[in-house]
C-alpha positions in Angstrom: -3.8 22.6 -14.2 -5.1 21.7 -10.8 -2.3 20.6 -8.4 -4.0 17.6 -6.9 -1.8 14.8 -5.9 -1.5 11.5 -4.2 0.9 8.8 -3.2 0.9 5.5 -5.1 2.2 1.9 -5.0 4.4 -0.4 -7.0 3.1 -1.6 -10.3 2.8 -5.3 -10.7 2.9 -5.2 -14.5 6.0 -6.6 -16.2 6.7 -7.3 -19.9 7.0 -11.0 -20.6 10.6 -10.4 -21.6 11.6 -9.0 -18.2 9.6 -10.7 -15.4 11.3 -9.8 -12.1 10.7 -10.5 -8.4 8.9 -7.5 -6.9 11.1 -7.8 -3.8 14.6 -8.3 -5.0 14.1 -7.4 -8.7 16.0 -10.4 -9.8 14.9 -12.1 -13.1 12.5 -14.9 -12.4 13.4 -18.4 -13.5 11.1 -21.0 -12.0 12.0 -24.5 -10.9 9.4 -27.2 -10.3 9.0 -26.4 -6.6 8.7 -22.6 -6.9 6.6 -22.4 -10.0 3.6 -20.1 -9.6 0.2 -21.6 -8.9 -3.2 -20.0 -9.3 -5.5 -19.9 -6.3 -9.0 -20.8 -7.5 -11.7 -18.2 -6.9 -14.3 -19.7 -4.5 -17.2 -17.9 -6.4 -18.8 -19.1 -9.6 -21.8 -18.3 -11.8 -24.4 -20.7 -10.3 -26.3 -20.6 -13.6 -23.4 -22.3 -15.4 -23.0 -25.1 -12.8 -25.5 -27.9 -13.3 -27.0 -30.1 -10.6 -25.4 -28.1 -7.8 -26.1 -26.8 -4.3 -25.7 -23.0 -4.4 -25.0 -20.5 -1.6 -25.5 -16.9 -2.3 -26.5 -13.5 -0.8 -28.7 -10.7 -2.0 -25.9 -8.3 -1.1 -23.1 -10.2 -3.0 -20.3 -12.6 -2.1 -18.7 -10.3 0.5 -21.8 -10.9 2.7 -21.3 -14.6 2.8 -20.0 -15.4 6.3 -20.9 -16.4 9.8 -21.3 -12.8 10.9 -24.0 -12.3 8.3 -25.9 -15.6 8.2 -29.3 -13.8 7.8 -28.3 -12.7 4.4 -27.5 -16.3 3.1 -29.8 -18.0 0.7 -29.4 -21.4 -0.8 -30.8 -23.1 -3.9 -30.4 -26.0 -6.3 -29.6 -25.7 -10.0 -31.0 -28.1 -12.6 -29.0 -29.3 -15.7 -29.8 -26.1 -17.5 -28.7 -23.7 -14.8 -32.2 -22.8 -13.6 -32.0 -22.2 -9.8 -34.8 -23.7 -7.7 -35.0 -21.9 -4.3 -37.6 -21.8 -1.5 -38.8 -18.4 -0.4 -41.8 -16.7 1.3 -43.6 -16.8 -2.0 -43.0 -20.5 -2.5 -40.5 -22.2 -4.8 -38.8 -19.8 -7.3 -37.1 -20.8 -10.5 -34.5 -18.2 -11.2 -32.6 -17.8 -14.5 -30.6 -14.9 -13.1 -29.4 -13.5 -9.8 -27.0 -16.3 -8.8 -24.0 -15.1 -10.8 -21.6 -14.9 -7.8 -22.1 -17.7 -5.3 -20.4 -20.7 -3.7 -21.2 -23.8 -5.8 -21.2 -27.4 -4.6 -21.7 -29.8 -7.6 -23.8 -32.7 -6.4 -24.0 -34.9 -9.5 -20.7 -35.6 -11.4 -20.8 -35.3 -15.2 -20.2 -39.1 -15.8 -23.4 -40.0 -13.8 -25.6 -39.7 -16.9 -28.6 -41.7 -15.6 -28.7 -39.7 -12.4 -28.3 -36.4 -14.3 -31.2 -37.4 -16.6 -33.5 -37.9 -13.7 -32.3 -34.8 -11.8 -34.5 -32.3 -13.6 -37.6 -34.4 -13.5 -37.2 -35.2 -9.8 -36.4 -31.5 -8.9 -39.5 -30.2 -10.7 -41.8 -32.8 -9.1 -40.3 -32.2 -5.7 -40.7 -28.5 -6.0 -44.3 -28.8 -7.0 -45.2 -30.7 -3.8 -47.7 -29.0 -1.4 -45.0 -29.3 1.3 -43.2 -26.3 -0.3 -46.1 -23.8 -0.7 -45.6 -20.3 0.6 -47.9 -20.8 3.6 -45.6 -23.4 5.1 -42.4 -21.4 4.7 -41.9 -20.9 8.5 -43.0 -24.4 9.4 -40.2 -26.3 11.3 -39.5 -29.7 9.6 -36.9 -32.4 9.7 -34.1 -30.2 8.3 -35.5 -26.9 9.4 -37.7 -24.5 7.6 -37.0 -22.2 4.6 -34.5 -22.6 1.8 -31.9 -24.8 3.6 -34.5 -27.4 4.6 -35.9 -27.5 1.0 -32.4 -28.1 -0.5 -31.3 -30.7 2.0 -34.5 -32.6 1.8 -34.2 -32.8 -2.0 -30.5 -33.9 -1.7 -31.5 -36.7 0.6 -34.4 -37.7 -1.7 -31.9 -38.1 -4.6 -29.5 -40.0 -2.4 -32.2 -42.5 -1.5 -32.9 -43.0 -5.2 -29.2 -43.6 -5.7 -29.1 -46.2 -2.8 -27.2 -44.0 -0.4 -28.0 -43.1 3.2 -29.4 -39.7 4.1 -27.2 -37.0 5.6 -28.1 -35.1 8.7 -28.1 -31.3 8.7 -24.9 -31.3 10.8 -23.2 -33.8 8.5 -24.0 -31.9 5.3 -23.1 -28.6 6.8 -19.8 -29.8 8.4 -18.6 -31.8 5.4 -19.7 -29.7 2.4 -20.8 -26.2 3.5 -18.4 -24.9 6.2 -15.2 -25.8 4.5 -16.2 -23.6 1.5 -17.5 -20.8 3.7 -14.2 -20.7 5.6 -12.2 -20.6 2.4 -13.9 -17.6 0.8 -13.0 -14.8 3.3 -9.3 -15.6 3.0 -9.4 -15.1 -0.8 -11.6 -12.1 -1.0 -10.6 -8.6 -0.2 -12.7 -6.1 1.7 -15.8 -5.0 -0.2 -14.2 -1.8 -1.4 -16.6 -1.7 -4.4 -19.5 -1.3 -1.9 -20.8 2.1 -0.9 -20.5 3.0 2.8 -23.7 4.5 4.0 -24.0 6.8 7.1 -27.1 7.8 9.0 -27.8 9.4 12.4 -30.1 7.9 15.0 -30.3 8.1 18.8 -27.4 10.6 18.9 -25.2 8.1 17.1 -23.5 8.2 13.7 -24.0 4.7 12.2 -22.0 3.5 9.2 -23.1 0.4 7.2 -23.4 -1.1 3.7 -27.2 -1.1 3.7 -29.9 0.7 5.8 -31.4 -1.7 8.3 -35.0 -1.8 9.3 -34.2 -1.1 12.9 -31.6 1.0 14.6 -28.8 -1.4 15.6 -28.1 0.7 18.7 -31.6 1.2 20.3 -33.7 -1.3 18.3 -36.3 1.3 17.3 -37.7 1.1 13.8 -35.7 3.4 11.6 -38.2 5.6 9.8 -35.8 8.3 8.3 -38.6 10.8 8.5 -36.4 13.6 9.7 -34.0 15.2 7.2 -31.0 14.8 9.5 -31.6 11.1 9.8 -31.7 10.4 6.1 -28.8 8.2 5.0 -26.0 9.6 3.0 -23.4 7.8 0.9 -19.7 8.1 1.8 -17.6 8.5 -1.5 -15.2 5.7 -2.2 -11.7 7.3 -2.3 -10.3 4.5 -4.7 -10.6 4.5 -8.4 -9.3 2.6 -11.5 -6.3 4.7 -12.4 -6.3 3.5 -16.0 -9.7 5.2 -16.5 -8.6 8.6 -15.2 -6.5 10.5 -17.8 -3.9 13.1 -17.0 -3.8 12.3 -13.3 -1.4 11.7 -10.4 -1.9 8.2 -8.9 -1.0 6.7 -5.5 -1.2 3.0 -4.8 0.2 0.4 -2.4 3.1 -1.9 -3.4 1.3 -4.7 -1.7 -1.6 -6.3 -3.6 -3.8 -6.4 -0.5 -6.4 -3.7 0.2 -6.3 -4.6 3.9 -2.9 -3.0 4.2 -3.2 -0.2 1.6 -2.6 3.3 3.1 -2.4 2.0 6.7 0.8 3.9 7.4 3.0 0.8 7.2 2.8 -0.1 3.5 5.2 1.2 0.9 3.5 3.4 -1.7 4.2 4.1 -5.3 3.2 7.0 -7.5 2.6 7.4 -11.2 1.2 9.8 -13.9 -1.4 8.8 -16.5 -1.4 9.9 -20.1 -4.6 10.7 -22.0 -5.2 6.9 -22.6 -4.8 5.7 -19.1 -1.2 4.4 -19.5 0.6 4.9 -16.2 4.1 6.2 -16.3 6.0 5.4 -13.2 9.7 5.4 -12.2 11.3 2.3 -10.6 14.8 0.9 -10.1 14.7 -0.4 -13.7 13.7 3.0 -15.2 10.4 4.4 -16.3 7.6 1.9 -16.8 4.5 2.4 -18.9 1.8 0.2 -17.4 -1.5 -0.6 -19.0 -2.6 -2.6 -16.0 -1.9 -3.0 -12.3 -3.3 0.4 -11.1 -7.0 -0.6 -10.9 -7.4 0.4 -7.2 -5.6 3.5 -6.3 -6.1 7.2 -5.3 -6.5 9.3 -8.4 -6.0 13.1 -8.6 -6.9 14.7 -11.9 -4.3 17.3 -12.9 -5.9 18.9 -15.8 -9.3 20.7 -15.9 -11.7 19.3 -18.5 -11.7 22.6 -20.4 -7.9 22.8 -20.8 -7.9 21.5 -24.3 -4.6 22.9 -25.3 -2.7 21.3 -22.4 -4.5 18.0 -22.8 -3.5 17.9 -26.5 0.2 18.2 -25.6 0.1 16.1 -22.4 1.2 12.8 -23.9 4.1 14.5 -25.8 5.2 16.3 -22.6 5.0 13.0 -20.5 6.9 10.9 -23.1 9.6 13.4 -23.6 10.1 13.9 -19.9 10.2 10.2 -19.2 12.8 9.6 -22.0 15.2 12.1 -20.3 18.7 10.7 -19.4 18.1 11.4 -15.7 15.6 8.5 -15.6 17.9 6.1 -17.3 19.2 3.7 -14.5 22.5 3.3 -16.3 23.1 7.1 -16.0 21.6 7.8 -12.6 20.6 5.1 -10.1 17.2 5.0 -8.3 17.5 6.3 -4.8 14.8 5.6 -2.1 15.2 9.0 -0.6 16.0 11.5 -3.3 15.5 10.0 -6.8 12.4 7.9 -6.7 8.9 7.6 -8.0 7.7 10.6 -6.0 10.4 12.9 -7.2 9.8 11.7 -10.8 6.0 12.5 -10.5 6.5 15.9 -8.8 9.2 17.0 -11.2 6.9 16.3 -14.1 4.1 18.2 -12.5 6.4 21.2 -11.9 7.6 21.1 -15.5 3.9 21.3 -16.7 3.3 24.1 -14.2 6.2 26.0 -15.8 4.6 25.7 -19.2 1.5 27.3 -17.7 3.6 30.1 -16.1 2.8 28.9 -12.6 5.2 28.5 -9.7 6.7 25.2 -8.8 5.6 23.3 -5.7 8.0 22.0 -3.1 7.8 18.4 -1.9 6.6 19.4 1.5 3.9 21.8 0.1 2.7 19.2 -2.5 2.5 16.5 0.1 0.7 18.6 2.7 -1.8 20.1 0.4 -2.6 17.2 -2.0 -1.3 13.9 -0.7 -1.8 13.7 3.0 -5.5 14.7 3.0 -6.4 12.0 0.5 -4.2 9.4 2.3 -6.0 10.1 5.6 -9.4 9.9 3.8 -8.5 6.6 2.3 -7.2 5.2 5.6 -10.5 6.2 7.4 -12.6 4.7 4.6 -10.7 1.4 5.0 -11.2 1.4 8.7 -15.0 1.8 8.1 -15.0 -1.0 5.6 -13.1 -3.3 7.9 -15.3 -2.6 10.9 -18.5 -2.9 8.9 -17.4 -6.2 7.3 -16.7 -7.7 10.7 -19.5 -6.3 12.8 -22.3 -5.2 10.4 -22.0 -1.6 11.6 -19.6 1.0 12.8 -21.2 3.2 15.5 -19.8 6.3 17.1 -21.3 9.2 19.1 -22.4 12.0 16.8 -20.5 15.3 16.9 -23.8 17.0 17.7 -24.3 15.0 20.9 -20.7 15.7 22.0 -21.2 19.4 21.4 -24.5 19.4 23.4 -22.8 17.6 26.3 -19.9 20.1 26.3 -22.4 23.0 26.3 -24.2 21.4 29.2 -20.9 21.0 31.1 -20.0 24.6 30.5 -23.4 25.7 31.9 -22.9 23.6 35.0 -19.5 25.1 35.7 
């Protein structure tokens, strides 16, 4: 058994029969004014939204924002979900690639006559010599490239419908910006993205994709030297339900911006061989099959320890059914009888079956919890900085060591 550990959060899963407030733990009974409401996701599959204006990015929805406007690409869907979009190679007709985008439906379902003419007009419009590849960079009434193509067609359809044309500012202000401002508030940091690190001009540069030019000095990034080749920084978060026989740490707050920042409450649990998370709370031991999808996972059993793995579920269930975890017999205590003590005690019980010594709370925390918490905190800082500024740039340790050597020589 490898004594890896981490610190985890509150599980949000509740059985239907005992829904409780995660703050006060009182049973939930909703009135009309406090009934739960669902916040609509701002992203949709553009291929399932007919006759719509679509806003997407080749790097996914997390790159839709004013700080990354060079990544935005727009298109128009026909009644069958085929997306017409203007590129350097002319007008493309995509049947895939727009699965996560902001969708603005332009033709309501009850406008049957308008919808019937939509496909015909869109195909004829796209076949016009005006939209050949050679004219992509040409400045026109609504600008060049994809946005000008889409807005020109929208105004073409408005004229057929007897409506006045919209200026670029009117369309952007009324239909595009409100939706672009909504999506960052509803999306978490792109934790599913890989953070990439490369070195150039004595700087360590972190980003989500390798740029064509160095963001610090502007020189074309060739990556010819081995030390300049980009490397991927491992994501410290995993889906706990997919890691059997592991110690989990997660945040009690369902907000990745605050996970592991030193201020959030954390909750811990132990998985069985099927990914069910056993965790101790004020109401006793919970067995969660969801709610731990983003946490720090520390496998506790080596893959070749077949004997221990075959008994793991039995050990965990028997341990969790003990009287000391029954709240009617012994109450939950934030300091001495909590999720952490539950997890550590189970780990020490399993260590005893392997004839290994027990770990103290301080030892366990210092060796297995804190290093991973620090790693997760640093990773989140990188993601936050990159999301806001494209890049996170610091002086490389090599440069600092050279400067220190030079200073020592001068003295």
